N, CA, C and O atoms as a MOPAC input file, in Angstrom:
PM7 MOZYME 1SCF
protein

 N     -1.00000 1     5.12000 1   -16.54000 1
 C     -1.80700 1     4.35000 1   -15.77800 1
 C     -2.49100 1     4.83000 1   -14.24300 1
 O     -1.96000 1     5.44600 1   -13.31900 1
 N     -3.99900 1     4.23700 1   -14.39500 1
 C     -4.76600 1     4.66600 1   -13.55100 1
 C     -4.09800 1     3.36500 1   -12.54000 1
 O     -3.71100 1     2.26300 1   -12.93100 1
 N     -4.11800 1     4.07300 1   -10.68800 1
 C     -4.46300 1     2.82000 1    -9.80100 1
 C     -5.36300 1     1.82500 1   -10.07600 1
 O     -6.37300 1     1.87800 1   -10.77800 1
 N     -4.55300 1     0.22600 1    -8.98700 1
 C     -5.63400 1    -0.82900 1    -8.94700 1
 C     -7.15500 1    -0.07100 1    -8.51800 1
 O     -7.49000 1     0.96300 1    -7.94100 1
 N     -7.63600 1    -0.88700 1    -8.97100 1
 C     -8.85900 1    -0.91300 1    -8.54500 1
 C     -8.90200 1    -2.59900 1    -7.63800 1
 O     -9.87900 1    -3.08500 1    -7.06800 1
 N     -7.68300 1    -3.12300 1    -7.75000 1
 C     -8.33800 1    -4.07200 1    -6.49000 1
 C     -7.94500 1    -4.28500 1    -5.70800 1
 O     -6.84200 1    -3.81200 1    -5.43400 1
 N     -8.53800 1    -5.04900 1    -4.93800 1
 C     -8.59400 1    -5.50900 1    -2.94200 1
 C     -7.38700 1    -5.38400 1    -2.76700 1
 O     -6.56700 1    -5.13000 1    -3.64900 1
 N     -7.14000 1    -5.57200 1    -1.46600 1
 C     -6.05000 1    -5.90200 1    -0.53400 1
 C     -5.87300 1    -7.30000 1    -1.16000 1
 O     -4.83500 1    -7.78700 1    -1.60900 1
 N     -7.08500 1    -7.83400 1    -1.09600 1
 C     -6.49300 1    -9.37000 1    -0.91800 1
 C     -7.05100 1    -9.56700 1    -1.92600 1
 O     -8.27400 1    -9.63100 1    -1.79600 1
 N     -6.54200 1    -9.74400 1    -3.26900 1
 C     -6.94700 1    -9.90200 1    -4.69900 1
 C     -5.17000 1    -9.67800 1    -4.72000 1
 O     -4.40400 1   -10.63900 1    -4.78700 1
 N     -4.72600 1    -8.29900 1    -4.65400 1
 C     -3.14700 1    -7.68900 1    -4.48300 1
 C     -2.65600 1    -9.19900 1    -4.23400 1
 O     -2.34400 1   -10.12200 1    -4.98700 1
 N     -2.77400 1    -8.93800 1    -1.95300 1
 C     -2.02800 1    -9.62800 1    -1.63500 1
 C     -1.84200 1   -10.90200 1    -2.62100 1
 O     -0.79800 1   -10.99700 1    -3.26600 1
 N     -3.00600 1   -12.01800 1    -2.74900 1
 C     -3.67400 1   -13.19600 1    -3.80900 1
 C     -2.63000 1   -13.08400 1    -5.07500 1
 O     -1.94400 1   -14.06000 1    -5.37900 1
 N     -2.54900 1   -11.91700 1    -5.75700 1
 C     -1.23300 1   -11.69800 1    -6.84600 1
 C      0.22600 1   -11.96900 1    -6.72000 1
 O      0.92300 1   -12.51500 1    -7.57500 1
 N      0.74200 1   -11.37600 1    -5.16000 1
 C      1.58100 1   -10.97300 1    -4.86500 1
 C      2.33100 1   -12.49600 1    -4.45300 1
 O      3.49700 1   -12.67000 1    -4.80800 1
 N      1.55700 1   -13.64200 1    -3.64400 1
 C      1.48600 1   -14.93500 1    -3.32100 1
 C      1.39700 1   -15.65600 1    -4.11300 1
 O      1.87200 1   -16.70200 1    -3.66900 1
 N      0.96600 1   -15.84000 1    -5.39200 1
 C      1.33100 1   -16.29700 1    -6.09500 1
 C      2.24600 1   -16.26600 1    -7.08600 1
 O      2.79500 1   -17.29200 1    -7.48700 1
 N      2.50700 1   -14.98400 1    -7.60400 1
 C      3.51200 1   -14.73200 1    -8.09900 1
 C      5.33500 1   -15.37400 1    -7.56200 1
 O      6.11900 1   -15.90700 1    -8.34700 1
 N      5.53300 1   -15.18600 1    -6.49300 1
 C      6.39800 1   -15.21600 1    -5.57800 1
 C      6.58500 1   -16.89100 1    -5.43600 1
 O      7.63800 1   -17.51100 1    -5.29000 1
 N      5.00100 1   -17.48800 1    -5.54300 1
 C      5.36700 1   -19.05700 1    -5.32200 1
 C      5.37600 1   -19.70000 1    -4.80400 1
 O      6.12600 1   -20.66600 1    -4.94300 1
 N      4.16900 1   -19.49800 1    -3.46600 1
 C      4.13800 1   -19.09000 1    -2.04500 1
 C      3.11100 1   -20.07100 1    -1.56300 1
 O      2.33400 1   -20.50000 1    -2.41600 1
 N      3.01100 1   -20.41100 1    -0.56800 1
 C      0.83600 1   -20.60900 1    -0.57300 1
 C      0.73000 1   -20.00700 1     0.69400 1
 O      1.33800 1   -19.05600 1     1.18400 1
 N     -0.30200 1   -20.86100 1     1.20400 1
 C     -0.89000 1   -19.64100 1     1.96800 1
 C     -0.04900 1   -20.23000 1     3.55900 1
 O      0.42800 1   -19.29900 1     4.20700 1
 N      0.07700 1   -21.16800 1     3.96900 1
 C      0.66500 1   -21.61600 1     4.83600 1
 C      2.26700 1   -20.90000 1     4.85900 1
 O      2.76300 1   -20.37900 1     5.85700 1
 N      2.85600 1   -21.00300 1     3.65700 1
 C      4.39700 1   -20.99600 1     3.48700 1
 C      4.83300 1   -19.39300 1     3.88700 1
 O      5.85100 1   -18.93400 1     4.40300 1
 N      3.20000 1   -18.58300 1     3.25800 1
 C      3.13900 1   -17.31700 1     3.70900 1
 C      3.01500 1   -17.14600 1     5.16300 1
 O      3.67200 1   -16.22100 1     5.64200 1
 N      2.45000 1   -17.70700 1     5.79200 1
 C      1.61300 1   -16.99500 1     6.90500 1
 C      3.35500 1   -17.83200 1     7.86700 1
 O      3.90900 1   -17.40600 1     8.88200 1
 N      3.65300 1   -18.79200 1     7.19400 1
 C      4.90500 1   -19.26700 1     8.07100 1
 C      5.93900 1   -17.57300 1     8.46000 1
 O      6.34200 1   -16.93300 1     9.43100 1
 N      5.94600 1   -17.52900 1     7.21400 1
 C      6.83000 1   -16.27700 1     7.10700 1
 C      6.66400 1   -15.12400 1     8.21900 1
 O      7.50800 1   -14.60700 1     8.95100 1
 N      5.77200 1   -14.98000 1     8.13500 1
 C      5.09000 1   -13.64400 1     8.41300 1
 C      4.78300 1   -13.30400 1     9.90300 1
 O      4.78000 1   -12.24000 1    10.52200 1
 N      4.42900 1   -15.08500 1    10.38700 1
 C      4.14600 1   -15.23600 1    11.62600 1
 C      3.07000 1   -14.88200 1    12.10800 1
 O      2.86500 1   -14.19800 1    13.11100 1
 N      1.97200 1   -15.59500 1    11.01100 1
 C      0.77000 1   -15.32600 1    11.24600 1
 C     -0.40900 1   -16.90500 1    11.00000 1
 O     -0.36400 1   -17.75300 1    10.10900 1
 N     -1.33200 1   -16.78800 1    12.15100 1
 C     -2.45900 1   -18.34800 1    11.48200 1
 C     -2.27900 1   -18.45200 1     9.71400 1
 O     -1.82200 1   -17.45200 1     9.16000 1
 N     -2.57300 1   -19.43600 1     9.01900 1
 C     -2.91500 1   -19.47600 1     7.62000 1
 C     -3.61900 1   -18.90300 1     7.39700 1
 O     -3.59500 1   -18.18500 1     6.39700 1
 N     -5.08000 1   -18.97700 1     8.65800 1
 C     -6.48500 1   -18.78700 1     8.17600 1
 C     -6.79800 1   -17.40300 1     8.45500 1
 O     -7.95100 1   -16.97300 1     8.48000 1
 N     -5.63200 1   -16.62000 1     8.69100 1
 C     -5.63300 1   -15.40400 1     8.50200 1
 C     -5.18700 1   -14.50200 1     7.33300 1
 O     -5.55600 1   -13.35200 1     7.09700 1
 N     -4.17800 1   -15.39000 1     6.54700 1
 C     -4.18900 1   -15.21400 1     4.95200 1
 C     -4.70800 1   -15.33700 1     4.37900 1
 O     -4.46500 1   -14.93000 1     3.24300 1
 N     -5.95900 1   -16.06000 1     4.70200 1
 C     -7.10700 1   -16.81800 1     4.08300 1
 C     -8.08100 1   -15.82800 1     4.15700 1
 O     -8.56700 1   -15.25600 1     3.18100 1
 N     -8.22600 1   -15.72500 1     4.76400 1
 C     -9.10700 1   -13.98200 1     5.39000 1
 C     -9.16400 1   -12.86800 1     4.63600 1
 O    -10.22900 1   -12.46700 1     4.16700 1
 N     -7.58500 1   -12.03600 1     4.38000 1
 C     -7.03800 1   -11.70600 1     4.10600 1
 C     -7.16100 1   -11.11300 1     2.64400 1
 O     -7.32300 1    -9.96200 1     2.23800 1
 N     -6.97400 1   -12.75700 1     1.78500 1
 C     -7.14100 1   -12.61800 1     0.67400 1
 C     -8.39900 1   -12.68000 1    -0.07300 1
 O     -8.45800 1   -12.28700 1    -1.23800 1
 N     -9.45200 1   -13.18000 1     0.58100 1
 C    -10.60800 1   -13.08400 1     0.34400 1
 C    -11.34300 1   -11.88800 1     1.42800 1
 O    -12.11600 1   -12.22700 1     2.32400 1
 N    -11.06900 1   -10.89000 1     1.24500 1
 C    -11.91900 1    -9.75000 1     1.93600 1
 C    -12.34000 1   -10.26200 1     2.75100 1
 O    -13.39900 1   -10.70000 1     2.30100 1
 N    -12.24000 1   -10.61700 1     3.96300 1
 C    -13.20600 1   -10.89900 1     5.14300 1
 C    -12.34000 1   -10.21600 1     6.35900 1
 O    -12.59400 1    -9.84900 1     7.50700 1
 N    -11.22300 1   -10.23800 1     5.53500 1
 C    -10.26900 1    -9.49500 1     7.26800 1
 C     -9.74700 1    -8.06200 1     6.65700 1
 O     -9.04900 1    -8.08900 1     5.64300 1
 N    -10.01000 1    -7.09000 1     7.13700 1
 C     -9.59600 1    -5.73000 1     6.88900 1
 C     -8.37400 1    -5.84700 1     6.91300 1
 O     -7.79600 1    -6.52800 1     7.76000 1
 N     -7.74100 1    -5.14600 1     5.90800 1
 C     -6.34300 1    -4.64300 1     5.50300 1
 C     -5.21900 1    -5.10400 1     6.38700 1
 O     -5.68100 1    -6.05600 1     7.01600 1
 N     -3.79700 1    -4.87300 1     6.79900 1
 C     -3.98600 1    -5.53000 1     8.42900 1
 C     -3.12400 1    -4.07400 1     8.70500 1
 O     -3.13300 1    -3.13800 1     7.90500 1
 N     -2.33500 1    -4.08000 1    10.07500 1
 C     -1.65500 1    -2.55600 1    10.45100 1
 C     -0.32000 1    -2.91600 1     9.57800 1
 O      0.20800 1    -3.97700 1     9.24700 1
 N      0.00500 1    -1.42000 1     9.34100 1
 C      1.23800 1    -1.20000 1     8.13100 1
 C      2.62600 1    -2.50800 1     8.79900 1
 O      3.04200 1    -3.31900 1     7.97200 1
 N      3.09500 1    -2.55100 1     9.99700 1
 C      3.93500 1    -3.08800 1    10.41800 1
 C      3.54900 1    -4.60600 1     9.71400 1
 O      4.30300 1    -5.28700 1     9.01900 1
 N      2.45800 1    -4.84800 1    10.02000 1
 C      2.46700 1    -6.81600 1     9.18500 1
 C      1.99000 1    -6.78300 1     7.46500 1
 O      1.81300 1    -7.78000 1     6.76400 1
 N      1.84900 1    -5.35200 1     7.04700 1
 C      1.84800 1    -5.22500 1     5.49200 1
 C      3.79700 1    -5.60300 1     4.90100 1
 O      4.32800 1    -6.31000 1     4.04500 1
 N      4.36900 1    -4.40900 1     6.22600 1
 C      5.78000 1    -4.29800 1     5.81200 1
 C      5.93500 1    -6.07300 1     5.91400 1
 O      6.25000 1    -6.77700 1     4.95400 1
 N      5.72700 1    -6.42300 1     6.87600 1
 C      6.49200 1    -8.04400 1     6.67400 1
 C      5.61000 1    -9.16900 1     5.80700 1
 O      5.95800 1   -10.34800 1     5.74000 1
 N      4.26900 1    -8.57000 1     5.07000 1
 C      4.16000 1    -9.51400 1     3.83800 1
 C      4.58300 1    -8.98200 1     2.97000 1
 O      4.38500 1    -9.64700 1     1.95400 1
 N      5.36100 1    -7.62200 1     2.67700 1
 C      6.10400 1    -7.27500 1     1.66100 1
 C      7.90900 1    -8.18800 1     1.51400 1
 O      8.52400 1    -8.63500 1     0.54600 1
 N      8.24000 1    -8.11200 1     3.12500 1
 C      9.63000 1    -8.46900 1     2.83500 1
 C      9.03500 1   -10.44200 1     2.60900 1
 O      9.80700 1   -11.39900 1     2.53900 1
 N      8.03700 1   -10.48000 1     2.56700 1
 C      7.94900 1   -12.62500 1     2.54500 1
 C      7.89200 1   -12.22400 1     0.85400 1
 O      8.62300 1   -12.07500 1    -0.12500 1
 N      7.28400 1   -12.20100 1     1.03900 1
 C      6.94000 1   -11.34500 1    -0.42200 1
 C      8.24300 1   -11.18100 1    -2.02700 1
 O      8.07600 1   -11.49600 1    -3.20500 1
 N      9.19500 1   -10.68900 1    -1.45900 1
 C     10.14700 1    -9.72600 1    -1.81700 1
 C      9.36200 1    -8.61800 1    -2.90700 1
 O      9.84800 1    -8.44300 1    -4.02400 1
 N      8.41400 1    -8.07100 1    -2.58100 1
 C      7.40700 1    -7.00700 1    -3.44200 1
 C      7.80400 1    -5.71400 1    -2.58200 1
 O      8.45000 1    -5.56300 1    -1.54500 1
 N      7.38600 1    -5.17000 1    -3.13400 1
 C      7.66200 1    -3.29500 1    -3.07500 1
 C      6.34400 1    -3.08400 1    -2.36600 1
 O      5.26200 1    -3.40300 1    -2.85900 1
 N      6.52800 1    -2.42500 1    -0.96600 1
 C      5.37300 1    -2.64100 1    -0.01200 1
 C      4.64400 1    -1.32900 1    -0.84900 1
 O      3.66300 1    -1.12500 1    -0.13400 1
 N      4.57900 1    -0.36800 1    -1.91700 1
 C      3.65700 1     0.25500 1    -1.95900 1
 C      2.06000 1    -0.01500 1    -2.12600 1
 O      1.07600 1     0.18400 1    -1.41400 1
 N      2.26500 1    -0.50700 1    -3.27700 1
 C      1.15800 1    -1.57500 1    -3.96600 1
 C      0.27100 1    -2.11900 1    -3.00500 1
 O     -0.94600 1    -2.09000 1    -3.18600 1
 N      0.89900 1    -2.71500 1    -1.78700 1
 C      0.29800 1    -2.98300 1    -0.62700 1
 C     -0.36000 1    -2.50100 1     0.54900 1
 O     -1.12600 1    -2.95900 1     1.39700 1
 N      0.51000 1    -0.84000 1     0.16900 1
 C     -0.03800 1    -0.31400 1     1.82100 1
 C     -1.02400 1     0.81300 1     0.30000 1
 O     -1.85400 1     1.61500 1     0.72700 1
 N     -0.85500 1     0.75700 1    -1.03700 1
 C     -2.25900 1     1.58500 1    -1.61000 1
 C     -3.33400 1     0.95300 1    -1.27600 1
 O     -4.22600 1     1.60400 1    -0.73100 1
 N     -3.50000 1    -0.33700 1    -1.49600 1
 C     -4.36300 1    -1.52500 1    -1.52200 1
 C     -5.23700 1    -1.29700 1    -0.03400 1
 O     -6.41800 1    -1.37100 1     0.30300 1
 N     -4.35500 1    -1.08100 1     0.41800 1
 C     -4.57200 1    -0.68600 1     1.75000 1
 C     -5.31900 1    -0.08500 1     2.52600 1
 O     -5.85100 1    -0.53000 1     3.54300 1
 N     -5.42000 1     1.39300 1     1.88700 1
 C     -6.15800 1     2.24500 1     1.55800 1
 C     -5.70100 1     2.94600 1     3.51000 1
 O     -6.37300 1     3.40200 1     4.43500 1
 N     -4.27900 1     2.66200 1     3.29000 1
 C     -4.21100 1     3.46400 1     4.87300 1
 C     -2.77900 1     4.00600 1     4.73100 1
 O     -1.79600 1     3.47800 1     4.21100 1
 N     -2.94800 1     5.42800 1     5.44900 1
 C     -1.58500 1     6.17300 1     5.45300 1
 C     -0.75800 1     5.74200 1     6.74500 1
 O     -1.02600 1     5.54300 1     7.92900 1
 N      0.12300 1     5.70600 1     6.12200 1
 C      1.35200 1     4.51100 1     6.38800 1
 C      1.98100 1     6.08000 1     7.37600 1
 O      1.96400 1     7.27500 1     7.08100 1
 N      2.61400 1     5.13800 1     8.92200 1
 C      2.81200 1     5.71300 1    10.14500 1
 C      3.69300 1     6.96000 1     8.99700 1
 O      4.02700 1     6.56900 1     7.87900 1
 N      4.03300 1     8.64200 1     9.50200 1
 C      5.03300 1     8.91900 1     9.30700 1
 C      4.82100 1    10.91300 1     8.22400 1
 O      5.23300 1    12.07300 1     8.19300 1
 N      3.67600 1     9.72100 1     7.45400 1
 C      3.29900 1    11.16700 1     6.20400 1
 C      1.63700 1    11.10300 1     7.28500 1
 O      0.89100 1    12.08100 1     7.34700 1
 N      1.44900 1    10.24000 1     7.76800 1
 C     -0.28800 1    11.33700 1     8.08100 1
 C      0.92100 1    13.00100 1     8.74800 1
 O      0.87200 1    14.10200 1     8.20000 1
 N      1.55300 1    12.77400 1     9.58500 1
 C      2.40600 1    13.94100 1    10.78000 1
 C      2.97400 1    14.55500 1     9.30400 1
 O      2.81700 1    15.77000 1     9.43100 1
 N      3.28400 1    14.42100 1     8.59300 1
 C      4.36700 1    15.21400 1     7.63300 1
 C      3.62500 1    16.29500 1     6.79200 1
 O      3.91000 1    17.36800 1     6.26100 1
 N      2.18000 1    15.23300 1     6.97300 1
 C      0.68100 1    15.97900 1     5.91100 1
 C      0.21000 1    17.22200 1     6.66200 1
 O     -0.07900 1    18.21600 1     5.99600 1
 N      0.11900 1    17.24800 1     7.86600 1
 C     -0.33200 1    18.30800 1     8.93300 1
 C      1.01400 1    19.09100 1     9.67100 1
 O      1.05700 1    19.93300 1    10.56800 1
 N      2.04500 1    18.44300 1     8.90200 1
 C      2.95300 1    19.40300 1     9.61400 1
 C      3.00100 1    20.67600 1     9.55700 1
 O      3.46700 1    21.22100 1    10.55700 1
 N      2.51000 1    21.65000 1     8.29700 1
 C      2.25800 1    22.78400 1     8.18500 1
 C      1.21300 1    22.93200 1     7.39000 1
 O      0.61700 1    21.91600 1     7.03400 1
 N      0.80300 1    24.13500 1     6.97500 1
 C     -0.46800 1    24.74400 1     6.56600 1
 C     -0.24700 1    24.68100 1     5.41900 1
 O     -1.26400 1    24.31300 1     4.83000 1
 N      1.39200 1    25.02000 1     4.11000 1
 C      1.79700 1    24.61900 1     3.14700 1
 C      0.85300 1    23.17500 1     2.50600 1
 O     -0.08800 1    22.92900 1     1.75200 1
 N      2.19000 1    22.24600 1     3.69700 1
 C      1.60500 1    21.06800 1     2.97700 1
 C      0.30500 1    20.59300 1     3.16500 1
 O     -0.14600 1    19.74500 1     2.39600 1
 N     -0.51600 1    21.14600 1     4.32700 1
 C     -1.82600 1    20.83900 1     4.33700 1
 C     -2.49600 1    21.43000 1     3.00600 1
 O     -3.16200 1    20.62000 1     2.36100 1
 N     -2.40100 1    22.79700 1     2.48900 1
 C     -2.92900 1    23.21500 1     1.05600 1
 C     -2.45600 1    22.37700 1    -0.04900 1
 O     -3.25400 1    22.20600 1    -0.97100 1
 N     -1.37900 1    21.85900 1    -0.12100 1
 C     -0.51900 1    21.34000 1    -1.41100 1
 C     -1.89500 1    20.16000 1    -1.53100 1
 O     -2.78300 1    20.34300 1    -2.36300 1
 N     -1.90700 1    18.89900 1    -0.53200 1
 C     -2.53000 1    17.69200 1    -0.75500 1
 C     -3.57300 1    18.06800 1    -0.48800 1
 O     -4.23700 1    17.03200 1    -0.45800 1
 N     -4.46400 1    19.19000 1    -0.17200 1
 C     -6.06100 1    19.60600 1    -0.63800 1
 C     -6.06600 1    19.77800 1    -1.70300 1
 O     -7.02100 1    19.14400 1    -2.15200 1
 N     -5.17000 1    20.66900 1    -3.06600 1
 C     -5.55800 1    21.37100 1    -3.90300 1
 C     -4.79900 1    19.84900 1    -4.54800 1
 O     -5.44100 1    19.65700 1    -5.58000 1
 N     -4.16800 1    19.15800 1    -4.47300 1
 C     -3.77900 1    17.77700 1    -4.97800 1
 C     -5.19000 1    16.60900 1    -5.18700 1
 O     -5.62200 1    15.68800 1    -5.88000 1
 N     -5.41200 1    17.30700 1    -4.23700 1
 C     -6.79200 1    15.80400 1    -3.81500 1
 C     -8.02100 1    16.78300 1    -4.77500 1
 O     -8.69900 1    16.04400 1    -5.48900 1
 N     -8.33000 1    18.04400 1    -4.87100 1
 C     -9.24000 1    18.42400 1    -5.46200 1
 C     -8.98500 1    18.04800 1    -7.20500 1
 O     -9.85500 1    17.30900 1    -7.66700 1
 N     -8.00400 1    18.44100 1    -8.08000 1
 C     -7.65400 1    17.69700 1    -8.55700 1
 C     -7.54400 1    16.78100 1    -9.65200 1
 O     -7.14600 1    16.82800 1   -10.81600 1
 N     -8.28100 1    15.50300 1    -8.48600 1
 C     -8.50000 1    14.47300 1    -9.01500 1
 C     -7.44300 1    13.82500 1   -10.50900 1
 O     -7.85300 1    13.38200 1   -11.58200 1
 N     -5.62700 1    14.05100 1    -9.89200 1
 C     -4.42000 1    13.44400 1   -10.81900 1
 C     -5.33500 1    12.31000 1   -10.80500 1
 O     -6.31900 1    11.97900 1   -10.14400 1
 N     -4.46000 1    11.69900 1   -12.04900 1
 C     -4.19200 1    10.38700 1   -12.52900 1
 C     -2.58500 1     9.94700 1   -12.02700 1
 O     -1.62500 1    10.66500 1   -11.74500 1
 N     -2.75400 1     8.27500 1   -12.04800 1
 C     -1.39900 1     7.80500 1   -11.29400 1
 C     -0.17300 1     8.43300 1   -12.14400 1
 O      0.98400 1     8.60900 1   -11.76200 1
 N     -0.58700 1     8.64000 1   -13.04900 1
 C      0.36300 1     9.26200 1   -14.17400 1
 C      1.01800 1    11.22200 1   -13.86100 1
 O      2.18300 1    11.56000 1   -13.65100 1
 N      0.40300 1    11.67600 1   -13.90200 1
 C      0.14700 1    12.92100 1   -13.15700 1
 C      0.81300 1    13.11600 1   -11.79300 1
 O      1.35900 1    14.15700 1   -11.42700 1
 N      0.69600 1    11.92800 1   -11.05300 1
 C      1.02000 1    12.45100 1    -9.66600 1
 C      2.90300 1    11.60800 1    -9.33800 1
 O      3.86100 1    11.75100 1    -8.57700 1
 N      2.49300 1    10.79300 1   -10.44300 1
 C      3.97000 1    10.59500 1   -11.06200 1
 C      5.22300 1    11.84800 1   -11.71300 1
 O      6.36900 1    12.21100 1   -11.45000 1
 N      4.18800 1    12.14900 1   -12.64000 1
 C      5.09300 1    13.89800 1   -12.87300 1
 C      5.21300 1    14.36700 1   -12.12800 1
 O      6.36800 1    14.74600 1   -11.93200 1
 N      3.91500 1    14.82400 1   -10.86000 1
 C      4.72000 1    15.93000 1    -9.57300 1
 C      5.93900 1    15.50600 1    -8.91900 1
 O      6.85400 1    16.23200 1    -8.53000 1
 N      5.82200 1    13.91000 1    -8.82500 1
 C      6.83900 1    13.61500 1    -7.54500 1
 C      8.12100 1    13.97300 1    -8.11300 1
 O      9.07500 1    14.39800 1    -7.46100 1
 N      8.08100 1    13.68100 1    -9.99500 1
 C      9.23800 1    13.70700 1   -10.99000 1
 C     10.36900 1    15.61600 1   -10.37100 1
 O     11.51400 1    15.89600 1   -10.01600 1
 N      8.86900 1    16.45000 1   -10.63800 1
 C      8.82600 1    18.09000 1   -10.58000 1
 C      8.99600 1    18.03600 1    -9.42000 1
 O      9.93000 1    18.81600 1    -9.23400 1
 N      8.65900 1    17.54900 1    -8.31000 1
 C      9.10700 1    17.92700 1    -6.82600 1
 C     10.88900 1    17.73900 1    -6.73600 1
 O     11.81900 1    18.54600 1    -6.74700 1
 N     10.79000 1    16.15200 1    -6.64100 1
 C     12.72700 1    15.99200 1    -6.69900 1
 C     12.92900 1    17.13800 1    -7.81100 1
 O     12.98600 1    18.21500 1    -7.21800 1
 N     12.99800 1    17.22900 1    -8.54300 1
 C     14.04400 1    18.23800 1    -8.89900 1
 C     14.23800 1    19.49800 1    -8.44600 1
 O     15.26300 1    20.17500 1    -8.53700 1
 N     12.90100 1    19.85900 1    -7.80900 1
 C     13.28900 1    21.45600 1    -6.43500 1
 C     14.62900 1    21.10000 1    -6.08000 1
 O     15.48800 1    21.91100 1    -6.42800 1
 N     15.06100 1    19.93700 1    -5.38500 1
 C     15.85700 1    20.40300 1    -4.64300 1
 C     16.78100 1    19.87200 1    -5.17000 1
 O     17.92100 1    20.04800 1    -4.74200 1

């Protein structure tokens, strides 16, 4: 399965509707103005910081990975891990050059888990 090409706003809207919440209800749970939620859903505002993405996911009772991927931002801590060693950086560069599919990334992750 290939990664979604949905925008951050489209993913957020889909998750909110699945949770059966209005924009106002979601905004209230997250602690933001409902107009901000509207702007996010209509892609008139840039995806928020990771902290806000995580609050949105908590309010929506959803796995944060989908919104984090849609935001196209590297989560805090992973950036440091990526540059923590030359080997890690080489691994990521090689994986990036291979243009892996979603399924290949998942198989690679499973292989990594078996190494330990």
